[in-house]
N, C-alpha and C positions, 0 to 999 in steps of 0.2 A: 765592807760595803755598807752594812747596817749602821756602823758608827759614823761613816761619812754622811749618810743620809740624815741621821739625827743632828749632826753638826750643821748641815745645810739648812734644816728646818728650824733649828733652835740655836742660832749663833751665840757665841759667848758675848756678854755685854762689853762694850767698849770701856777702856780704862779712862777715868775722868782725869782732867788736867789738875795736877797737884799745885803747881806754882807757875805764875806768870812773873818773869823777872825782867825788868827794864834796866839795862846797864847804861848809866847816864854819865858821860865823860866830859870833864872840864877842858875846853880848848881856848881859854881866855888868853889875854896878852902875856900873862906870867908864864905860860907854858911854851917853851921854845921847841924847835924842830926835833931835837934829840929826845926831849921829855915827852913830846907827843908820841914819838915812836915807841918809847918805853911803855906807854899806856896801851897802845894798840897791840904791840907784840905780846905784852904781858897778858892781855885779855885773850888773845888768840892761843897762847900757850896754855893758859888755864883751862880753856875749853877742850884742850887735848889731854887733860889729866884723866886717867882711867876712872877714878872715883867720881869725878864730876860728870863724865859721860854716862856712867851707869845710873847715877841719880837722876839726871835729866831724862834719860830714856824711861826708867822705871816710873817716874812721875808724869810721863807724857807732858813735859813742861812746855812753856812758851817763852821765847826769849826775843828781846828787841834791844837795839842800841841807839842811843841818842847822844848827839854832841851839843854842848851848850856853852855859852859865854855871856854876852851882855843882853840888854833888853832887845827883844825881837831877834835874838840870835840863838835859836834852837832849831835843830833839824833831826828828823828820824833818818839815820843812815842805814839801818837794817830794820825793816818792818818786822812785825811779829812773825816768828818762825816756830811752827809746831814741831816738837821733837818726838818722832815716832821710832827712830832707829839711830844707831851710832853714826850712820852716814849723814844724817841731818846735822849732827853736832860737828862733824868734820867739815861740812860745807859752811856752817856758821863760823867756824874758826877761820876758814880761808877768807870769808867776807870781812871778818873783824880785822884781820891782818892787812887786807888790801884797801880798807876804807880810806877815802880821801878826807883831808881836813877841810871842814866847811867854813870855818871862820878864823880870821887872824886880826891882830890889833884891835881887840874888843875887850870891853869891861867884864866884870864878874857879877852876875845877877842870879844867884841860886834860887831866889823866890820865883822868878819867871821860869827857870828851868823846871822847878817842881810843878808849877801850874800847867806848863806845857805838857809835861809827862802825864799828869793826871787825866788830861783830855784824850789820851791815847789808849785807855784801858777798856773801852767799850768792846773792842774786838775779842777780848779774852775774859769776858764777864763770867764764863763758865768755870774759870780756874778757881780752885779753893782758896789759894793765897795769892795776893797780888803785892809785888814788892818793887819799889824804886830803889835802885842801888846807885847812889850819887857819889862821885868822887870830886875832890877839889883841893887846890893848894893855896887858897886865899879866902879872906872874908869879903863881903860885898863892897863894891865901890860904885854901885849903881842903885837907883831907887828900887824899892820893892819891899813888900811886907812879908818877911820870911815866916813870921808867926802865923799869919793868916793862911799862908800856903800849907804849913804843917797841919793846922786845924782842919783845913779842907780835906787833906789826905786822911786824917783820922775819921772824919765824917763819912768819907767814901769807903772806909775799911781797907785802906791801902797803907802798907808799912813803908817807912822810909828808913833805910840803913845808909851808912856813909863810910867812905875811906877818906881820911884826912891826911893829905900829903904835907908833911912838915919839913921845913928847912932847919929849924931850931926850936926847941921848947915844945909846948903843947897848945899854943894859941889856936891853931886851926882845929885841933881835936876838941878843945873845949867849946869852940863856937858851934861845931856840928853837934856835939852832945847836948848843949844847952838850948840851941835855937832851931836846929834843923830836923833831927830824927824824931820820929813819933814815939809815943810812950812804949810801944812794943819793939822799937828798933834798937840798933847798936851802932857804935863807931869803931872802926879799926884804923890804927895809925900806921902810915907808911913813912919811914925815915928817908926823906927825899924821894924823888921820882924813881931812883934806881931800886928802891925797895917796893915799888908798886907791883911788880909781877908776883912777888911772894904774897903781898897783902890781898890782891884780887883773888888769887887761888884760895887762900884761907877764908876769905869772906864768902865766896860762892859756896864753898864746902859747908860753912856754918849756916848759910841760908837754906841749904838743902839737907841739913843734918837729919831732919825727921825722916827723909826718904833713905838716906845712907844708913841710918840706924846706928 
């Protein structure tokens, strides 16, 4: 009885948000129906991984999902979701799997995708780390200053990491490494879209590694 009274009068401090993770998915014209499904199912499966669930809950993380393609073709498909318990992650996984594709037959404009993403972090300003997790299978074919977008992210204290989806060679990986990610970011390579599920799981685990320990 006494212990319950003490806890009621002096509640434990709330755990601060460790990481705000914005998962930004390429749905440009180069991504066909099957490849789109590999991305959404791969993300949903990654969110069901026990290590990722534990890290998201321990860090009281926030997660959002954005789809992007050409100029003025960006959409928040899952708003910021605060992770308090494993059930929150399960619901997020279900939403990721069920998300509808917002754009088809559109160009590739990663600069605009980054700038759009940056404007959506005000709601998670309390999170210690803020990360844009952008994936793509091509270089830009629409106007946009990718260098300016990256520099804005660095000024805002937001990290950009990337998954480069390759069909052959490392051209996309090199583009993301040299022009897209921030100085504190990293690139992970997926060998074709079929390798995306492995890559997104490994990437999220790496992004949450400080929590996983």
